[in-house]
MDTraj code that builds the backbone (N, CA, C; nanometers):
import mdtraj as md
import numpy as np

residues = "MET SER ILE ALA LYS GLU VAL LEU SER LEU CYS GLU TYR PHE MET ASP LYS GLU GLY ARG SER VAL VAL HIS GLY ASP TYR LYS PHE LYS LEU PRO TYR GLY ASN LYS HIS ASP VAL LEU PHE LEU ALA ASP THR LYS LYS LEU ASP LYS SER TRP LYS ARG GLY ASP PRO MET LEU HIS ILE GLY SER GLY GLY GLU GLY GLN LEU HIS ASN ARG TYR ASN ASP PHE GLN ASP TRP LEU LYS THR ASN LYS ASP ILE GLU VAL ALA GLN VAL SER HIS THR PRO GLN ASP MET ILE SER LYS ASN HIS PRO GLY HIS ILE GLY PHE VAL ASN GLY ARG HIS ARG PHE ALA VAL LEU ARG ASP MET GLY LEU LYS LYS ILE PRO VAL ALA VAL PRO LYS GLY GLN GLN GLY LEU PHE LYS GLN ARG PHE GLY".split()
xyz = np.array([
    [0.0883, -0.1239, -0.0148],
    [-0.0182, 0.0146, -0.0120],
    [0.0934, 0.1042, 0.0047],
    [0.0245, 0.2332, -0.0796],
    [0.1438, 0.3478, -0.0803],
    [0.1340, 0.4221, -0.0005],
    [0.2465, 0.5026, 0.0574],
    [0.1937, 0.6218, 0.1751],
    [0.0718, 0.6854, 0.1649],
    [0.0377, 0.7230, 0.0607],
    [-0.0850, 0.8299, 0.0787],
    [-0.2084, 0.7276, 0.0844],
    [-0.2269, 0.6123, 0.0501],
    [-0.3245, 0.5302, 0.0987],
    [-0.3559, 0.5077, 0.2497],
    [-0.2517, 0.5086, 0.3231],
    [-0.2284, 0.4976, 0.4152],
    [-0.2327, 0.5602, 0.4898],
    [-0.2003, 0.7331, 0.4686],
    [-0.2830, 0.8363, 0.5205],
    [-0.4250, 0.8357, 0.5135],
    [-0.4572, 0.8221, 0.4002],
    [-0.6096, 0.8536, 0.3601],
    [-0.6915, 0.7512, 0.4279],
    [-0.6158, 0.6267, 0.4745],
    [-0.6991, 0.5495, 0.5569],
    [-0.6919, 0.5912, 0.6819],
    [-0.6372, 0.6592, 0.7546],
    [-0.6297, 0.7190, 0.8524],
    [-0.6763, 0.8681, 0.8903],
    [-0.6903, 0.9488, 0.7973],
    [-0.7634, 1.0623, 0.7616],
    [-0.9025, 1.0673, 0.6837],
    [-0.9712, 1.1180, 0.6960],
    [-1.1070, 1.0401, 0.5718],
    [-1.1254, 1.2152, 0.4711],
    [-1.0465, 1.3242, 0.5652],
    [-1.0653, 1.4264, 0.4560],
    [-0.9309, 1.5211, 0.4438],
    [-0.8766, 1.5699, 0.3555],
    [-0.7667, 1.6685, 0.3889],
    [-0.7820, 1.7966, 0.2566],
    [-0.7960, 1.9181, 0.3601],
    [-0.8236, 2.0627, 0.3234],
    [-0.6940, 2.1003, 0.2515],
    [-0.6976, 2.1428, 0.1281],
    [-0.5997, 2.2816, 0.0779],
    [-0.5870, 2.3771, 0.1887],
    [-0.4474, 2.4676, 0.1624],
    [-0.4588, 2.5250, 0.2925],
    [-0.5086, 2.7105, 0.2550],
    [-0.5918, 2.6893, 0.1070],
    [-0.6328, 2.7765, 0.1003],
    [-0.7855, 2.7985, 0.1226],
    [-0.8196, 2.6676, 0.1651],
    [-0.9360, 2.6207, 0.1870],
    [-1.0418, 2.6106, 0.0747],
    [-1.0497, 2.5940, -0.0608],
    [-1.1049, 2.5642, -0.1254],
    [-1.1182, 2.4589, -0.2048],
    [-1.0506, 2.3245, -0.1602],
    [-1.1035, 2.1884, -0.2042],
    [-1.0942, 2.0920, -0.1173],
    [-1.0787, 2.0211, -0.1095],
    [-1.1248, 1.8982, 0.0062],
    [-1.0950, 1.7907, -0.0697],
    [-0.9903, 1.6921, -0.0153],
    [-0.9574, 1.5300, -0.0974],
    [-1.0745, 1.4639, 0.0198],
    [-1.1195, 1.3323, -0.0692],
    [-1.1698, 1.2549, 0.0329],
    [-1.1542, 1.1407, -0.0529],
    [-1.0884, 0.9922, -0.0153],
    [-1.0826, 0.9180, -0.1000],
    [-1.0062, 0.9517, -0.2621],
    [-1.0715, 0.8797, -0.3541],
    [-1.0037, 0.9226, -0.5016],
    [-1.0796, 1.0346, -0.5621],
    [-1.1753, 1.1669, -0.4969],
    [-1.2559, 1.2484, -0.5151],
    [-1.1561, 1.3651, -0.4560],
    [-1.1804, 1.5031, -0.5414],
    [-1.1307, 1.6200, -0.5069],
    [-1.2440, 1.7138, -0.5422],
    [-1.2900, 1.7290, -0.4412],
    [-1.4359, 1.8346, -0.4274],
    [-1.4015, 1.9816, -0.3824],
    [-1.4557, 2.0997, -0.5054],
    [-1.3762, 2.1787, -0.5003],
    [-1.5216, 2.2897, -0.4903],
    [-1.4551, 2.4073, -0.4561],
    [-1.5060, 2.5280, -0.4617],
    [-1.5669, 2.5601, -0.6035],
    [-1.6902, 2.6002, -0.6393],
    [-1.7150, 2.6585, -0.8021],
    [-1.5973, 2.7713, -0.8139],
    [-1.5987, 2.8046, -0.9828],
    [-1.4667, 2.8194, -0.9920],
    [-1.5257, 3.0254, -0.9829],
    [-1.4431, 3.0891, -0.9357],
    [-1.4676, 3.2401, -0.9250],
    [-1.5493, 3.2586, -0.7959],
    [-1.6126, 3.1392, -0.7426],
    [-1.6946, 3.1573, -0.6261],
    [-1.6028, 3.2416, -0.4881],
    [-1.6579, 3.3707, -0.4241],
    [-1.5633, 3.4021, -0.3387],
    [-1.6543, 3.4473, -0.2331],
    [-1.7712, 3.3539, -0.2084],
    [-1.8714, 3.4512, -0.1391],
    [-1.9111, 3.3328, -0.0621],
    [-1.8319, 3.2126, -0.0643],
    [-1.9141, 3.0976, 0.0051],
    [-1.7722, 3.0254, 0.0525],
    [-1.7640, 2.9439, 0.1686],
    [-1.6568, 2.8646, 0.2326],
    [-1.6826, 2.7131, 0.1664],
    [-1.5864, 2.6420, 0.1873],
    [-1.6129, 2.4863, 0.1911],
    [-1.6687, 2.4393, 0.3528],
    [-1.7379, 2.3736, 0.3683],
    [-1.8324, 2.2895, 0.5101],
    [-1.8146, 2.1569, 0.4790],
    [-1.7820, 2.0618, 0.5514],
    [-1.7724, 1.9686, 0.5569],
    [-1.9199, 1.8773, 0.6707],
    [-2.0035, 1.9026, 0.5811],
    [-2.1610, 1.8662, 0.6543],
    [-2.2052, 1.7290, 0.6726],
    [-2.2527, 1.6881, 0.8120],
    [-2.3195, 1.5645, 0.8314],
    [-2.4189, 1.5234, 0.7590],
    [-2.4094, 1.4199, 0.6519],
    [-2.4872, 1.4077, 0.5425],
    [-2.6573, 1.4223, 0.5879],
    [-2.6793, 1.2995, 0.7039],
    [-2.7705, 1.2781, 0.7672],
    [-2.9131, 1.3991, 0.8082],
    [-2.8100, 1.4876, 0.8636],
    [-2.8432, 1.6114, 0.9076],
    [-2.8743, 1.6980, 0.7881],
    [-2.7810, 1.7308, 0.7372],
    [-2.8340, 1.7853, 0.6050],
    [-2.9810, 1.7833, 0.5229],
    [-2.9606, 1.5936, 0.5235],
    [-3.0612, 1.5827, 0.4337],
    [-3.1801, 1.5664, 0.5099],
    [-3.1998, 1.5738, 0.6371],
    [-3.2940, 1.5887, 0.7105],
    [-3.3651, 1.7305, 0.6655],
    [-3.2701, 1.8115, 0.6916],
    [-3.3175, 1.9638, 0.7119],
    [-3.3649, 1.9942, 0.5735],
    [-3.3038, 1.9103, 0.4501],
    [-3.3252, 1.9192, 0.3151],
    [-3.5074, 1.9129, 0.3281],
    [-3.5016, 1.8052, 0.3685],
    [-3.6440, 1.7237, 0.3715],
    [-3.8015, 1.8291, 0.3599],
    [-3.7385, 1.9235, 0.5114],
    [-3.8059, 2.0071, 0.5836],
    [-3.8486, 2.1130, 0.4558],
    [-3.7544, 2.1340, 0.3852],
    [-3.7579, 2.2382, 0.2909],
    [-3.8913, 2.2209, 0.1884],
    [-3.8876, 2.2821, 0.0707],
    [-3.9949, 2.2136, -0.0331],
    [-3.9725, 2.0738, -0.0753],
    [-4.0768, 1.9895, -0.0509],
    [-4.0747, 1.8558, -0.0765],
    [-4.0673, 1.7867, -0.2419],
    [-4.1029, 1.8940, -0.3202],
    [-4.0790, 1.9123, -0.4603],
    [-3.9555, 1.8874, -0.5194],
    [-3.8279, 1.9637, -0.4204],
    [-3.7309, 1.9985, -0.4838],
    [-3.6092, 1.9153, -0.4167],
    [-3.6736, 1.7857, -0.3452],
    [-3.5717, 1.6802, -0.2564],
    [-3.5726, 1.5685, -0.3562],
    [-3.4335, 1.5079, -0.3645],
    [-3.4247, 1.4244, -0.4314],
    [-3.4025, 1.3373, -0.3387],
    [-3.5228, 1.2195, -0.3480],
    [-3.5077, 1.0845, -0.2689],
    [-3.4316, 0.9834, -0.3151],
    [-3.4191, 0.8647, -0.2183],
    [-3.2964, 0.7457, -0.2569],
    [-3.3448, 0.7088, -0.3718],
    [-3.1890, 0.7144, -0.4393],
    [-3.2090, 0.6221, -0.5797],
    [-3.2375, 0.7441, -0.7401],
    [-3.2198, 0.8510, -0.6777],
    [-3.2930, 0.9262, -0.7212],
    [-3.3994, 0.9438, -0.7721],
    [-3.4998, 0.9664, -0.6754],
    [-3.6616, 0.9540, -0.6731],
    [-3.6733, 1.1229, -0.6574],
    [-3.7512, 1.1616, -0.7706],
    [-3.7865, 1.3146, -0.7756],
    [-3.6526, 1.3740, -0.8712],
    [-3.5833, 1.3269, -0.9069],
    [-3.4866, 1.4028, -1.0051],
    [-3.5272, 1.4290, -1.0988],
    [-3.4284, 1.5867, -1.1633],
    [-3.5282, 1.6566, -1.2692],
    [-3.4297, 1.6259, -1.4179],
    [-3.4521, 1.6201, -1.5210],
    [-3.3979, 1.5348, -1.6274],
    [-3.3023, 1.4328, -1.6299],
    [-3.3176, 1.3240, -1.5331],
    [-3.2086, 1.2446, -1.5502],
    [-3.1042, 1.3330, -1.4917],
    [-3.0767, 1.3917, -1.3932],
    [-2.9689, 1.4501, -1.3557],
    [-2.8766, 1.3404, -1.3044],
    [-2.9846, 1.2696, -1.1801],
    [-2.8857, 1.1794, -1.0745],
    [-2.8358, 1.1059, -1.1519],
    [-2.8762, 1.0346, -1.2603],
    [-2.8229, 0.9595, -1.3239],
    [-2.7064, 0.9938, -1.4316],
    [-2.7036, 1.1071, -1.4725],
    [-2.6295, 1.1785, -1.5319],
    [-2.4879, 1.1553, -1.4417],
    [-2.5206, 1.2392, -1.3068],
    [-2.4179, 1.2658, -1.2612],
    [-2.3329, 1.1260, -1.1963],
    [-2.4314, 1.0144, -1.1898],
    [-2.3473, 0.8635, -1.1436],
    [-2.2561, 0.8477, -1.2803],
    [-2.2932, 0.8265, -1.3853],
    [-2.1957, 0.8109, -1.5035],
    [-2.1250, 0.9065, -1.5185],
    [-2.1041, 1.0242, -1.5058],
    [-1.9931, 1.1204, -1.5167],
    [-1.8929, 1.0836, -1.4042],
    [-1.9353, 1.0631, -1.2684],
    [-1.8452, 0.9991, -1.1655],
    [-1.7677, 0.8804, -1.2181],
    [-1.8032, 0.7762, -1.3268],
    [-1.7274, 0.6510, -1.3465],
    [-1.6049, 0.7304, -1.4109],
    [-1.5994, 0.8213, -1.4663],
    [-1.4529, 0.8542, -1.5206],
    [-1.4078, 0.9870, -1.5003],
    [-1.4511, 1.0478, -1.3844],
    [-1.4246, 1.2097, -1.3463],
    [-1.4149, 1.2112, -1.1753],
    [-1.3286, 1.2610, -1.1252],
    [-1.2623, 1.2864, -1.0077],
    [-1.2915, 1.4065, -0.9643],
    [-1.3183, 1.5092, -1.0029],
    [-1.2735, 1.6440, -0.9307],
    [-1.4395, 1.6988, -0.9925],
    [-1.5136, 1.7366, -0.8193],
    [-1.6592, 1.7318, -0.8011],
    [-1.6462, 1.8759, -0.7559],
    [-1.7399, 2.0009, -0.8578],
    [-1.7503, 2.0963, -0.7910],
    [-1.8844, 2.0841, -0.6809],
    [-1.8826, 2.1425, -0.5696],
    [-1.9504, 2.0976, -0.4564],
    [-2.0905, 2.1839, -0.4809],
    [-2.1641, 2.1218, -0.3961],
    [-2.3324, 2.1726, -0.4181],
    [-2.3267, 2.3051, -0.3640],
    [-2.3779, 2.3921, -0.3994],
    [-2.4117, 2.5109, -0.2976],
    [-2.5754, 2.5190, -0.2213],
    [-2.4898, 2.5570, -0.0928],
    [-2.6585, 2.5455, 0.0194],
    [-2.6292, 2.6660, 0.1153],
    [-2.7571, 2.6936, 0.1221],
    [-2.7916, 2.7905, 0.2102],
    [-2.8935, 2.7480, 0.3243],
    [-2.9207, 2.8520, 0.4332],
    [-3.0003, 2.8217, 0.5399],
    [-3.0937, 2.9126, 0.5351],
    [-3.2102, 2.8979, 0.6140],
    [-3.3309, 2.9757, 0.6113],
    [-3.2406, 3.1050, 0.7183],
    [-3.2639, 3.2446, 0.6907],
    [-3.1835, 3.3608, 0.7672],
    [-3.2092, 3.3036, 0.8760],
    [-3.1240, 3.3433, 0.9835],
    [-3.1073, 3.3111, 1.1575],
    [-3.2349, 3.4240, 1.1833],
    [-3.2694, 3.5130, 1.1876],
    [-3.3585, 3.5802, 1.2515],
    [-3.5105, 3.5191, 1.1973],
    [-3.5137, 3.4334, 1.1161],
    [-3.6588, 3.3497, 1.0967],
    [-3.6740, 3.2307, 1.1727],
    [-3.5292, 3.1751, 1.2073],
    [-3.5585, 3.0509, 1.3081],
    [-3.6489, 3.0674, 1.4642],
    [-3.7033, 2.9862, 1.4852],
    [-3.7706, 2.9795, 1.6038],
    [-3.7413, 2.8255, 1.6548],
    [-3.7891, 2.7745, 1.7545],
    [-3.8301, 2.6875, 1.8244],
    [-3.9444, 2.5884, 1.7674],
    [-4.0429, 2.6945, 1.7083],
    [-4.1300, 2.6249, 1.6445],
    [-4.1435, 2.6263, 1.4582],
    [-3.9837, 2.7005, 1.4433],
    [-3.9970, 2.7225, 1.3071],
    [-3.8229, 2.7171, 1.2975],
    [-3.7854, 2.5738, 1.2827],
    [-3.6267, 2.5250, 1.2915],
    [-3.5460, 2.5919, 1.1708],
    [-3.6270, 2.6276, 1.0819],
    [-3.5316, 2.6516, 0.9622],
    [-3.5333, 2.4946, 0.8495],
    [-3.4523, 2.5575, 0.7409],
    [-3.4106, 2.4260, 0.6750],
    [-3.3001, 2.4965, 0.5348],
    [-3.2492, 2.4041, 0.5150],
    [-3.1486, 2.4047, 0.3829],
    [-3.2294, 2.4302, 0.2067],
    [-3.1611, 2.5008, 0.1789],
    [-3.1889, 2.4995, 0.0154],
    [-3.0669, 2.4766, -0.0526],
    [-3.0493, 2.4472, -0.1662],
    [-3.0055, 2.4537, -0.3113],
    [-2.9914, 2.5115, -0.3570],
    [-2.8490, 2.5982, -0.3885],
    [-2.8672, 2.7227, -0.5007],
    [-2.8288, 2.6162, -0.6162],
    [-2.7649, 2.4900, -0.6213],
    [-2.7361, 2.4225, -0.7033],
    [-2.6336, 2.3161, -0.6615],
    [-2.6760, 2.2077, -0.7387],
    [-2.5931, 2.1034, -0.6996],
    [-2.7035, 1.9922, -0.6057],
    [-2.8123, 2.0087, -0.6027],
    [-2.9016, 1.8911, -0.5041],
    [-2.8687, 1.7026, -0.5376],
    [-2.8765, 1.7292, -0.7387],
    [-2.8239, 1.6138, -0.7617],
    [-2.7114, 1.5248, -0.7353],
    [-2.6131, 1.6346, -0.7648],
    [-2.4720, 1.5775, -0.6649],
    [-2.4680, 1.5146, -0.5158],
    [-2.5362, 1.6502, -0.4507],
    [-2.5287, 1.5825, -0.2789],
    [-2.6324, 1.4600, -0.2636],
    [-2.7489, 1.4249, -0.3723],
    [-2.8173, 1.2987, -0.3324],
    [-2.7490, 1.1798, -0.3816],
    [-2.6780, 1.1822, -0.4818],
    [-2.5524, 1.0770, -0.5585],
    [-2.4784, 1.0512, -0.4347],
    [-2.3832, 1.1696, -0.3907],
    [-2.3045, 1.1467, -0.2767],
    [-2.3577, 1.0580, -0.1172],
    [-2.5002, 1.1139, -0.1267],
    [-2.5655, 1.0591, 0.0161],
    [-2.5313, 0.9491, -0.0545],
    [-2.5801, 0.8998, -0.1259],
    [-2.6591, 0.7526, -0.1668],
    [-2.5521, 0.6519, -0.1754],
    [-2.4279, 0.7416, -0.2050],
    [-2.3089, 0.6427, -0.2156],
    [-2.2185, 0.5888, -0.0785],
    [-2.3140, 0.6758, 0.0343],
    [-2.3282, 0.6524, 0.1545],
    [-2.1728, 0.7501, 0.2538],
    [-2.1299, 0.8648, 0.1925],
    [-2.0460, 0.9675, 0.2598],
    [-2.1433, 0.9786, 0.3435],
    [-2.0391, 0.9844, 0.5205],
    [-2.1123, 1.0064, 0.5847],
    [-2.1166, 1.1746, 0.6299],
    [-2.0113, 1.2319, 0.5471],
    [-1.9821, 1.4255, 0.5431],
    [-2.0077, 1.4104, 0.4003],
    [-2.0535, 1.5083, 0.3479],
    [-2.0145, 1.5597, 0.2483],
    [-2.0159, 1.7145, 0.2278],
    [-1.8604, 1.7738, 0.1615],
    [-1.8392, 1.8790, 0.1493],
    [-1.9369, 1.9956, 0.0509],
    [-1.9675, 2.0885, 0.0734],
    [-2.0321, 2.1756, 0.0465],
    [-2.0254, 2.3145, 0.0342],
    [-2.0454, 2.4209, -0.0384],
    [-2.0369, 2.5447, -0.0126],
    [-2.1224, 2.6093, 0.0683],
    [-2.1180, 2.7105, 0.1651],
    [-2.2395, 2.7889, 0.2011],
    [-2.1752, 2.9005, 0.2381],
    [-2.2729, 3.0219, 0.2521],
    [-2.2583, 3.1385, 0.2488],
    [-2.1459, 3.1471, 0.3933],
    [-2.0368, 3.2636, 0.3757],
    [-1.9242, 3.2884, 0.4615],
    [-2.0056, 3.3316, 0.6066],
    [-2.1326, 3.4188, 0.5864],
    [-2.1720, 3.4681, 0.7482],
    [-2.2992, 3.3859, 0.7723],
    [-2.3139, 3.2395, 0.6796],
    [-2.3705, 3.1328, 0.7701],
    [-2.3085, 3.0227, 0.8145],
    [-2.1578, 3.0386, 0.8152],
    [-2.0508, 2.9491, 0.8463],
    [-2.0744, 2.9064, 0.9879],
    [-2.0714, 2.9644, 1.1228],
    [-2.1088, 2.9379, 1.2116],
    [-2.2572, 2.8434, 1.2443],
    [-2.3894, 2.8780, 1.1785],
    [-2.4626, 2.7914, 1.1738],
    [-2.4402, 2.7065, 1.1135],
    [-2.3605, 2.6469, 1.0309],
    [-2.3961, 2.5423, 0.9720],
    [-2.3145, 2.4740, 1.0414],
    [-2.2008, 2.4856, 1.0979],
    [-2.1344, 2.4098, 1.2339],
    [-2.1887, 2.3690, 1.3326],
    [-2.3032, 2.4978, 1.3698],
    [-2.4037, 2.4347, 1.5067],
    [-2.4944, 2.3031, 1.4313],
    [-2.5571, 2.3277, 1.3383],
    [-2.6601, 2.2323, 1.3269],
    [-2.5950, 2.1004, 1.2137],
    [-2.4758, 2.1582, 1.1531],
    [-2.4784, 2.0197, 1.0591],
    [-2.3198, 1.9816, 1.0662],
    [-2.2953, 1.9988, 1.1658],
    [-2.0928, 1.9863, 1.2181],
    [-2.0710, 1.8399, 1.2914],
])
top = md.Topology()
chain = top.add_chain()
for i, resn in enumerate(residues, 1):
    res = top.add_residue(resn, chain, resSeq=i)
    for name in ("N", "CA", "C"):
        top.add_atom(name, md.element.get_by_symbol(name[0]), res)
traj = md.Trajectory(xyz[None], top)
């Protein structure tokens, strides 16, 4: 086994020093090109998915691609067979001032919900996503 693979088996994720990409296994997750408003965040997959389900049910992609738009879930699965660089999904949360005990808020995808669903169904326990800089603390509290 190579040293790189031994290190990967000890640590799940490696973030570059600029904070613009994360390596997990064979995949390199990166912020969208030119995106200066978001930061990378390693989200707990189950917690993020649960919050996503609380949002608009018509936008949630279920297990196996249920509810996908124009075969995008299946297309991303096919794309992953030959590509290892993945642009992370962009996610935002209900604004803090709208959250209460009775309304816990939810996340929504700006871009990348099909990518998230495929990675979730592949069994990743944490998935790197792009979150607004101003919501980084909220994401850490709820989905870290």
